[in-house]
N, C-alpha and C positions, 0 to 999 in steps of 0.2 A: 504494500500500500504506500509506504514511504517513497519508494522508487517511482511509482506511478505519479505521485503528487509532485515530485521533483521534475519528472519528465514533462508533465503538463505545464508546470511553471516555466520551465526552460523553453518549451514550444511557444507559449504565449509571449515570453520575453523576446524570443528571436523573431516572431511574426509581427510584433507590434510596429516596428518601423515599416513593414511592408503594407500597412493599412493606409499609408499616405496616398493622396491622389497623384497620379502620374500624368504629365503632359508631354506630348511629343514635341521635340525641338527640331528645328531645321538643321541641316548640315552647316549652314552659314552661322547659326547661333553657336554651334559646337566647335566651329573652326579654330577658335583661339584657345580652346581648352587643352591643357597639356599637363600631365603629371600632377593632377590635383590630389590632395590628400584623400585617400580612400579608406577602406576598411581593412583591418587585419583580424582574421577569424581563427580562433583555436577552438577545437571541439573534441569532446569525448562522448561516445555513445556506448552505454552498457546495456546489452540486450539480454533479457531474461528468457528462460525456457518458455516456449509458447508464443514468442513474438512472431508476427506474420506481417509481411508486406504484400499487398495485392494491388495490381494495376489493371485498369480496364480500358480498352479501346472501343469507344461507342460507335465507331465507324464500321465495325465488323459485326455482322448479325450472329447471334448465338445459334441460330438454326444451321449455320454453315459448319458447326463443329459437331461431329457425331459421337463424342464422348470417349472414343477409344483410339482415334487416329487424328493427328494434326495434318490437315491437307494443305496448309499454307495460307489460308485466309479465314479460318473459322473460329479459332480460339479467341474468346473475348477477354479472358483474364490471364495475366501472368502472375503467379503466386510464388513467393519465396516463403516456405513454411518452416516453422519451428526454428527460428534463428537464435543462437546464443553466442556470447562472447563480447569482446570489447574492440572498438575502432577508435583510434585517436590520431589527431594531427594538430600541429601548431603552425601558426604564421602563414595562413593562406591570405595573400594580399589581393584586394579588389580595387582597381583604379580606373579612371577615365583618362584616355590618352588621345592625342591627335597626331596627324602627320604619318599615318600608316596607310597601307594598301599599295597597289601597284603605282599609283600616281602620287602617293603620300599626301592625299587630300581628304582622307576619311578619319573619322573618330571611332573609337571602339572602347569596349569594356575590356580591360586586361586583367587576367587572373595570373598571379605568380604563385605557382603550386608550392606547397610546403616541401621541405627537404625530404620528409619521410612520412609514411603512413604506418603507424604501429598497430599491429593486429595481434590480439591475445585470445587464443582458443576460440576463434570464430568458426562456427559450423552451422549448417542447416540440414534439415531432413531432406530437402530437395527444392529444386526450381521446377515448377509445373506450369502447364498450359491447360485451361479448361473453361467451362461455361459458368463458373461461379467464383466468388472471392474466397471460398473455403474449400479445402481439400478433405475428402473423407477417405478412410482407410479400411481395409478388410482385417481379419483377425491376425494375418501374418505381417501386418504393417505396410502392405503394398497399397498404393492409391487405387481406388476403384471408381474415382470420379474425374481424374485429371491425368494428362499425359506427363510422365516423369521425364525431365530433360537432363538434369545433372544434380549431383550432390556436391557439397563444398565443405572443406575443412582447411583452415589456414591458421598459421601461428608464426609470427615473426615480424620483420620490418621490411617494408617495401620502400627502398631508397629511390629517389628521383634525382635526375641531374640538377645541379645547382641552378636556382633561379629559372626554372622552366616556365615559360610564359605562354599563355593561351589568349588570343585576341578574339573577341566576339564582335562581329560587325553588324550594323543594321542592314536590313534588306530593302527598306523603302527609302 
């Protein structure tokens, strides 16, 4: 209960700044923006037994999924079931920059990835495709409702090259 309360408080704290109204700016307005002070994010996620992440694509009809075989266009839910472990990173930088692109005339959001991602006993029962957000299992522990894609078990440190940068450009 204590961990759920902390998780909910953390989610509310992180999502609060996202509630602000956003207005689209023209490329001209952003033209002089460069190396503005951005955000530096450090995070630690501790996932307890039973944690599940489900994603739905509303553009794919559930009727296109026959329950036992993925045909390429029918599964409406991607489910990562029963996740446990810890993920942690420090110093993910988010900045707004200008002077990028082939003609150096574009602005972008730039992510400077953290030096490393620490993973401690991260595992999942499986990654599944199916027609609902919850996976059901038979008595042997095999899914009888979703297509099993893969299982995962990680422990260690994923190091990234120093100051790896990712630029996200507007498309309009």
